[in-house]
Jmol script that loads the backbone (N, CA, C; Angstrom):
load data "model"
ATOM      1  N   UNK A   1      81.117  89.067 171.431  1.00  0.00           N
ATOM      2  CA  UNK A   1      80.094  89.952 171.949  1.00  0.00           C
ATOM      3  C   UNK A   1      79.226  90.438 170.784  1.00  0.00           C
ATOM      4  N   UNK A   2      77.943  90.543 171.043  1.00  0.00           N
ATOM      5  CA  UNK A   2      77.009  91.030 170.027  1.00  0.00           C
ATOM      6  C   UNK A   2      77.092  92.540 169.902  1.00  0.00           C
ATOM      7  N   UNK A   3      76.655  93.053 168.777  1.00  0.00           N
ATOM      8  CA  UNK A   3      76.575  94.498 168.593  1.00  0.00           C
ATOM      9  C   UNK A   3      75.113  94.926 168.531  1.00  0.00           C
ATOM     10  N   UNK A   4      74.364  94.556 169.563  1.00  0.00           N
ATOM     11  CA  UNK A   4      72.983  94.992 169.661  1.00  0.00           C
ATOM     12  C   UNK A   4      72.972  96.482 169.968  1.00  0.00           C
ATOM     13  N   UNK A   5      71.902  97.184 169.624  1.00  0.00           N
ATOM     14  CA  UNK A   5      71.835  98.621 169.938  1.00  0.00           C
ATOM     15  C   UNK A   5      72.103  98.925 171.407  1.00  0.00           C
ATOM     16  N   UNK A   6      71.605  98.109 172.299  1.00  0.00           N
ATOM     17  CA  UNK A   6      71.799  98.357 173.726  1.00  0.00           C
ATOM     18  C   UNK A   6      73.277  98.199 174.108  1.00  0.00           C
ATOM     19  N   UNK A   7      74.005  97.288 173.422  1.00  0.00           N
ATOM     20  CA  UNK A   7      75.446  97.129 173.665  1.00  0.00           C
ATOM     21  C   UNK A   7      76.208  98.363 173.203  1.00  0.00           C
ATOM     22  N   UNK A   8      75.802  98.926 172.077  1.00  0.00           N
ATOM     23  CA  UNK A   8      76.451 100.126 171.561  1.00  0.00           C
ATOM     24  C   UNK A   8      76.212 101.298 172.501  1.00  0.00           C
ATOM     25  N   UNK A   9      74.999 101.399 173.056  1.00  0.00           N
ATOM     26  CA  UNK A   9      74.715 102.449 174.037  1.00  0.00           C
ATOM     27  C   UNK A   9      75.600 102.286 175.266  1.00  0.00           C
ATOM     28  N   UNK A  10      75.784 101.066 175.705  1.00  0.00           N
ATOM     29  CA  UNK A  10      76.623 100.816 176.881  1.00  0.00           C
ATOM     30  C   UNK A  10      78.053 101.304 176.630  1.00  0.00           C
ATOM     31  N   UNK A  11      78.575 101.071 175.426  1.00  0.00           N
ATOM     32  CA  UNK A  11      79.921 101.529 175.082  1.00  0.00           C
ATOM     33  C   UNK A  11      79.977 103.060 174.973  1.00  0.00           C
ATOM     34  N   UNK A  12      78.823 103.687 174.750  1.00  0.00           N
ATOM     35  CA  UNK A  12      78.777 105.141 174.577  1.00  0.00           C
ATOM     36  C   UNK A  12      78.638 105.905 175.882  1.00  0.00           C
ATOM     37  N   UNK A  13      78.484 105.222 177.001  1.00  0.00           N
ATOM     38  CA  UNK A  13      78.373 105.909 178.288  1.00  0.00           C
ATOM     39  C   UNK A  13      79.595 106.775 178.513  1.00  0.00           C
ATOM     40  N   UNK A  14      79.368 108.021 178.916  1.00  0.00           N
ATOM     41  CA  UNK A  14      80.451 108.954 179.161  1.00  0.00           C
ATOM     42  C   UNK A  14      80.947 109.650 177.907  1.00  0.00           C
ATOM     43  N   UNK A  15      80.412 109.265 176.752  1.00  0.00           N
ATOM     44  CA  UNK A  15      80.810 109.899 175.494  1.00  0.00           C
ATOM     45  C   UNK A  15      79.701 110.830 175.018  1.00  0.00           C
ATOM     46  N   UNK A  16      80.081 111.762 174.178  1.00  0.00           N
ATOM     47  CA  UNK A  16      79.126 112.754 173.670  1.00  0.00           C
ATOM     48  C   UNK A  16      78.336 112.168 172.504  1.00  0.00           C
ATOM     49  N   UNK A  17      77.005 112.370 172.546  1.00  0.00           N
ATOM     50  CA  UNK A  17      76.111 111.914 171.483  1.00  0.00           C
ATOM     51  C   UNK A  17      75.187 113.047 171.075  1.00  0.00           C
ATOM     52  N   UNK A  18      74.600 112.913 169.906  1.00  0.00           N
ATOM     53  CA  UNK A  18      73.569 113.839 169.440  1.00  0.00           C
ATOM     54  C   UNK A  18      72.283 113.030 169.314  1.00  0.00           C
ATOM     55  N   UNK A  19      71.220 113.551 169.908  1.00  0.00           N
ATOM     56  CA  UNK A  19      69.926 112.880 169.898  1.00  0.00           C
ATOM     57  C   UNK A  19      68.932 113.772 169.163  1.00  0.00           C
ATOM     58  N   UNK A  20      68.279 113.213 168.161  1.00  0.00           N
ATOM     59  CA  UNK A  20      67.245 113.952 167.436  1.00  0.00           C
ATOM     60  C   UNK A  20      65.890 113.533 168.010  1.00  0.00           C
ATOM     61  N   UNK A  21      65.074 114.528 168.354  1.00  0.00           N
ATOM     62  CA  UNK A  21      63.764 114.267 168.949  1.00  0.00           C
ATOM     63  C   UNK A  21      62.658 114.375 167.896  1.00  0.00           C
ATOM     64  N   UNK A  22      61.489 113.844 168.235  1.00  0.00           N
ATOM     65  CA  UNK A  22      60.355 113.867 167.303  1.00  0.00           C
ATOM     66  C   UNK A  22      59.921 115.277 166.944  1.00  0.00           C
ATOM     67  N   UNK A  23      60.154 116.251 167.818  1.00  0.00           N
ATOM     68  CA  UNK A  23      59.737 117.627 167.533  1.00  0.00           C
ATOM     69  C   UNK A  23      60.806 118.398 166.755  1.00  0.00           C
ATOM     70  N   UNK A  24      61.741 117.662 166.125  1.00  0.00           N
ATOM     71  CA  UNK A  24      62.794 118.240 165.279  1.00  0.00           C
ATOM     72  C   UNK A  24      63.824 119.054 166.081  1.00  0.00           C
ATOM     73  N   UNK A  25      63.954 118.771 167.353  1.00  0.00           N
ATOM     74  CA  UNK A  25      64.964 119.401 168.199  1.00  0.00           C
ATOM     75  C   UNK A  25      66.139 118.447 168.332  1.00  0.00           C
ATOM     76  N   UNK A  26      67.353 118.980 168.361  1.00  0.00           N
ATOM     77  CA  UNK A  26      68.552 118.178 168.596  1.00  0.00           C
ATOM     78  C   UNK A  26      69.063 118.449 170.001  1.00  0.00           C
ATOM     79  N   UNK A  27      69.457 117.382 170.683  1.00  0.00           N
ATOM     80  CA  UNK A  27      70.054 117.503 172.009  1.00  0.00           C
ATOM     81  C   UNK A  27      71.393 116.786 171.959  1.00  0.00           C
ATOM     82  N   UNK A  28      72.456 117.468 172.389  1.00  0.00           N
ATOM     83  CA  UNK A  28      73.758 116.809 172.463  1.00  0.00           C
ATOM     84  C   UNK A  28      74.237 116.846 173.902  1.00  0.00           C
ATOM     85  N   UNK A  29      74.948 115.807 174.290  1.00  0.00           N
ATOM     86  CA  UNK A  29      75.481 115.731 175.644  1.00  0.00           C
ATOM     87  C   UNK A  29      76.139 114.389 175.885  1.00  0.00           C
ATOM     88  N   UNK A  30      76.681 114.205 177.086  1.00  0.00           N
ATOM     89  CA  UNK A  30      77.342 112.970 177.469  1.00  0.00           C
ATOM     90  C   UNK A  30      76.335 112.038 178.116  1.00  0.00           C
ATOM     91  N   UNK A  31      76.267 110.803 177.634  1.00  0.00           N
ATOM     92  CA  UNK A  31      75.351 109.818 178.222  1.00  0.00           C
ATOM     93  C   UNK A  31      75.873 109.426 179.592  1.00  0.00           C
ATOM     94  N   UNK A  32      75.059 109.639 180.604  1.00  0.00           N
ATOM     95  CA  UNK A  32      75.403 109.219 181.963  1.00  0.00           C
ATOM     96  C   UNK A  32      74.706 107.911 182.299  1.00  0.00           C
ATOM     97  N   UNK A  33      73.456 107.765 181.849  1.00  0.00           N
ATOM     98  CA  UNK A  33      72.698 106.545 182.119  1.00  0.00           C
ATOM     99  C   UNK A  33      71.544 106.449 181.131  1.00  0.00           C
ATOM    100  N   UNK A  34      70.979 105.249 181.025  1.00  0.00           N
ATOM    101  CA  UNK A  34      69.813 105.002 180.177  1.00  0.00           C
ATOM    102  C   UNK A  34      69.113 103.781 180.747  1.00  0.00           C
ATOM    103  N   UNK A  35      67.896 103.528 180.268  1.00  0.00           N
ATOM    104  CA  UNK A  35      67.204 102.311 180.683  1.00  0.00           C
ATOM    105  C   UNK A  35      66.681 101.593 179.444  1.00  0.00           C
ATOM    106  N   UNK A  36      65.967 100.508 179.645  1.00  0.00           N
ATOM    107  CA  UNK A  36      65.497  99.700 178.515  1.00  0.00           C
ATOM    108  C   UNK A  36      64.423 100.386 177.683  1.00  0.00           C
ATOM    109  N   UNK A  37      63.834 101.463 178.199  1.00  0.00           N
ATOM    110  CA  UNK A  37      62.859 102.252 177.434  1.00  0.00           C
ATOM    111  C   UNK A  37      63.560 103.340 176.630  1.00  0.00           C
ATOM    112  N   UNK A  38      64.902 103.372 176.705  1.00  0.00           N
ATOM    113  CA  UNK A  38      65.763 104.362 176.067  1.00  0.00           C
ATOM    114  C   UNK A  38      65.584 105.762 176.636  1.00  0.00           C
ATOM    115  N   UNK A  39      65.084 105.850 177.872  1.00  0.00           N
ATOM    116  CA  UNK A  39      65.139 107.130 178.572  1.00  0.00           C
ATOM    117  C   UNK A  39      66.615 107.434 178.775  1.00  0.00           C
ATOM    118  N   UNK A  40      67.025 108.655 178.469  1.00  0.00           N
ATOM    119  CA  UNK A  40      68.441 109.017 178.508  1.00  0.00           C
ATOM    120  C   UNK A  40      68.697 110.123 179.520  1.00  0.00           C
ATOM    121  N   UNK A  41      69.719 109.950 180.330  1.00  0.00           N
ATOM    122  CA  UNK A  41      70.181 110.981 181.234  1.00  0.00           C
ATOM    123  C   UNK A  41      71.482 111.518 180.657  1.00  0.00           C
ATOM    124  N   UNK A  42      71.498 112.794 180.318  1.00  0.00           N
ATOM    125  CA  UNK A  42      72.679 113.417 179.718  1.00  0.00           C
ATOM    126  C   UNK A  42      73.241 114.485 180.643  1.00  0.00           C
ATOM    127  N   UNK A  43      74.541 114.669 180.572  1.00  0.00           N
ATOM    128  CA  UNK A  43      75.231 115.720 181.306  1.00  0.00           C
ATOM    129  C   UNK A  43      75.866 116.651 180.281  1.00  0.00           C
ATOM    130  N   UNK A  44      76.109 117.902 180.659  1.00  0.00           N
ATOM    131  CA  UNK A  44      76.668 118.909 179.752  1.00  0.00           C
ATOM    132  C   UNK A  44      75.858 118.999 178.459  1.00  0.00           C
ATOM    133  N   UNK A  45      74.545 119.014 178.608  1.00  0.00           N
ATOM    134  CA  UNK A  45      73.649 118.961 177.451  1.00  0.00           C
ATOM    135  C   UNK A  45      73.420 120.338 176.838  1.00  0.00           C
ATOM    136  N   UNK A  46      73.184 120.304 175.546  1.00  0.00           N
ATOM    137  CA  UNK A  46      72.901 121.503 174.774  1.00  0.00           C
ATOM    138  C   UNK A  46      71.731 121.177 173.847  1.00  0.00           C
ATOM    139  N   UNK A  47      70.704 122.044 173.839  1.00  0.00           N
ATOM    140  CA  UNK A  47      69.531 121.870 172.980  1.00  0.00           C
ATOM    141  C   UNK A  47      69.641 122.820 171.800  1.00  0.00           C
ATOM    142  N   UNK A  48      69.391 122.309 170.593  1.00  0.00           N
ATOM    143  CA  UNK A  48      69.418 123.127 169.390  1.00  0.00           C
ATOM    144  C   UNK A  48      68.086 123.005 168.676  1.00  0.00           C
ATOM    145  N   UNK A  49      67.416 124.124 168.473  1.00  0.00           N
ATOM    146  CA  UNK A  49      66.175 124.159 167.701  1.00  0.00           C
ATOM    147  C   UNK A  49      66.566 124.174 166.228  1.00  0.00           C
ATOM    148  N   UNK A  50      66.152 123.157 165.478  1.00  0.00           N
ATOM    149  CA  UNK A  50      66.568 123.056 164.083  1.00  0.00           C
ATOM    150  C   UNK A  50      65.897 124.100 163.199  1.00  0.00           C
ATOM    151  N   UNK A  51      64.784 124.663 163.623  1.00  0.00           N
ATOM    152  CA  UNK A  51      64.114 125.699 162.821  1.00  0.00           C
ATOM    153  C   UNK A  51      64.838 127.038 162.916  1.00  0.00           C
ATOM    154  N   UNK A  52      65.273 127.406 164.119  1.00  0.00           N
ATOM    155  CA  UNK A  52      65.896 128.721 164.326  1.00  0.00           C
ATOM    156  C   UNK A  52      67.411 128.630 164.479  1.00  0.00           C
ATOM    157  N   UNK A  53      67.933 127.415 164.672  1.00  0.00           N
ATOM    158  CA  UNK A  53      69.355 127.180 164.887  1.00  0.00           C
ATOM    159  C   UNK A  53      69.881 127.839 166.170  1.00  0.00           C
ATOM    160  N   UNK A  54      68.981 128.072 167.127  1.00  0.00           N
ATOM    161  CA  UNK A  54      69.358 128.658 168.415  1.00  0.00           C
ATOM    162  C   UNK A  54      69.752 127.539 169.376  1.00  0.00           C
ATOM    163  N   UNK A  55      70.923 127.702 170.022  1.00  0.00           N
ATOM    164  CA  UNK A  55      71.422 126.723 170.979  1.00  0.00           C
ATOM    165  C   UNK A  55      71.227 127.230 172.402  1.00  0.00           C
ATOM    166  N   UNK A  56      70.919 126.289 173.294  1.00  0.00           N
ATOM    167  CA  UNK A  56      70.743 126.634 174.704  1.00  0.00           C
ATOM    168  C   UNK A  56      71.426 125.561 175.546  1.00  0.00           C
ATOM    169  N   UNK A  57      72.328 125.982 176.424  1.00  0.00           N
ATOM    170  CA  UNK A  57      73.000 125.055 177.335  1.00  0.00           C
ATOM    171  C   UNK A  57      72.060 124.768 178.508  1.00  0.00           C
ATOM    172  N   UNK A  58      71.828 123.486 178.807  1.00  0.00           N
ATOM    173  CA  UNK A  58      70.910 123.134 179.883  1.00  0.00           C
ATOM    174  C   UNK A  58      71.563 122.309 180.989  1.00  0.00           C
ATOM    175  N   UNK A  59      72.803 121.887 180.805  1.00  0.00           N
ATOM    176  CA  UNK A  59      73.472 121.089 181.839  1.00  0.00           C
ATOM    177  C   UNK A  59      72.978 119.662 181.844  1.00  0.00           C
ATOM    178  N   UNK A  60      72.276 119.266 182.904  1.00  0.00           N
ATOM    179  CA  UNK A  60      71.747 117.901 183.008  1.00  0.00           C
ATOM    180  C   UNK A  60      70.327 117.863 182.450  1.00  0.00           C
ATOM    181  N   UNK A  61      70.001 116.754 181.765  1.00  0.00           N
ATOM    182  CA  UNK A  61      68.672 116.625 181.180  1.00  0.00           C
ATOM    183  C   UNK A  61      68.278 115.153 181.125  1.00  0.00           C
ATOM    184  N   UNK A  62      67.004 114.902 181.273  1.00  0.00           N
ATOM    185  CA  UNK A  62      66.427 113.566 181.109  1.00  0.00           C
ATOM    186  C   UNK A  62      65.533 113.609 179.884  1.00  0.00           C
ATOM    187  N   UNK A  63      65.753 112.711 178.947  1.00  0.00           N
ATOM    188  CA  UNK A  63      64.944 112.649 177.733  1.00  0.00           C
ATOM    189  C   UNK A  63      64.152 111.361 177.756  1.00  0.00           C
ATOM    190  N   UNK A  64      62.864 111.474 177.586  1.00  0.00           N
ATOM    191  CA  UNK A  64      62.003 110.297 177.549  1.00  0.00           C
ATOM    192  C   UNK A  64      62.232 109.543 176.240  1.00  0.00           C
ATOM    193  N   UNK A  65      62.408 108.247 176.340  1.00  0.00           N
ATOM    194  CA  UNK A  65      62.786 107.427 175.197  1.00  0.00           C
ATOM    195  C   UNK A  65      61.820 107.453 174.030  1.00  0.00           C
ATOM    196  N   UNK A  66      60.521 107.600 174.286  1.00  0.00           N
ATOM    197  CA  UNK A  66      59.579 107.582 173.161  1.00  0.00           C
ATOM    198  C   UNK A  66      59.598 108.868 172.349  1.00  0.00           C
ATOM    199  N   UNK A  67      60.375 109.874 172.772  1.00  0.00           N
ATOM    200  CA  UNK A  67      60.543 111.102 171.989  1.00  0.00           C
ATOM    201  C   UNK A  67      61.773 111.062 171.089  1.00  0.00           C
ATOM    202  N   UNK A  68      62.583 110.024 171.217  1.00  0.00           N
ATOM    203  CA  UNK A  68      63.840 109.943 170.473  1.00  0.00           C
ATOM    204  C   UNK A  68      63.610 109.339 169.098  1.00  0.00           C
ATOM    205  N   UNK A  69      64.118 110.039 168.064  1.00  0.00           N
ATOM    206  CA  UNK A  69      64.075 109.521 166.704  1.00  0.00           C
ATOM    207  C   UNK A  69      65.344 108.727 166.416  1.00  0.00           C
ATOM    208  N   UNK A  70      66.508 109.304 166.727  1.00  0.00           N
ATOM    209  CA  UNK A  70      67.757 108.570 166.592  1.00  0.00           C
ATOM    210  C   UNK A  70      68.843 109.158 167.485  1.00  0.00           C
ATOM    211  N   UNK A  71      69.883 108.345 167.681  1.00  0.00           N
ATOM    212  CA  UNK A  71      71.038 108.732 168.498  1.00  0.00           C
ATOM    213  C   UNK A  71      72.281 108.499 167.647  1.00  0.00           C
ATOM    214  N   UNK A  72      73.176 109.474 167.623  1.00  0.00           N
ATOM    215  CA  UNK A  72      74.402 109.351 166.831  1.00  0.00           C
ATOM    216  C   UNK A  72      75.587 109.891 167.632  1.00  0.00           C
ATOM    217  N   UNK A  73      76.801 109.409 167.333  1.00  0.00           N
ATOM    218  CA  UNK A  73      77.985 109.973 167.978  1.00  0.00           C
ATOM    219  C   UNK A  73      78.138 111.440 167.631  1.00  0.00           C
ATOM    220  N   UNK A  74      78.699 112.212 168.549  1.00  0.00           N
ATOM    221  CA  UNK A  74      78.896 113.640 168.336  1.00  0.00           C
ATOM    222  C   UNK A  74      80.324 114.008 168.679  1.00  0.00           C
ATOM    223  N   UNK A  75      80.789 115.121 168.138  1.00  0.00           N
ATOM    224  CA  UNK A  75      82.151 115.582 168.425  1.00  0.00           C
ATOM    225  C   UNK A  75      82.151 116.541 169.587  1.00  0.00           C
TER     226      UNK A  75
END
end "model"
wireframe off; spacefill off
backbone 0.3
color backbone group
């Protein structure tokens, strides 16, 4: 099996990830679904403003793929 980015995302479904957005905001949550544009549907999501370090629990969230800078595993 290849280790293409899309394959790694598939293995990450149901696991917690941290997503950094272009506006310097971090979003962490469990990947529930995604599409080929990297639009992400997260559950149990939390938004962190990197300037103020303020966290906000938002539950379910949809992130548009063109706003994502990177995705990394989270604890």
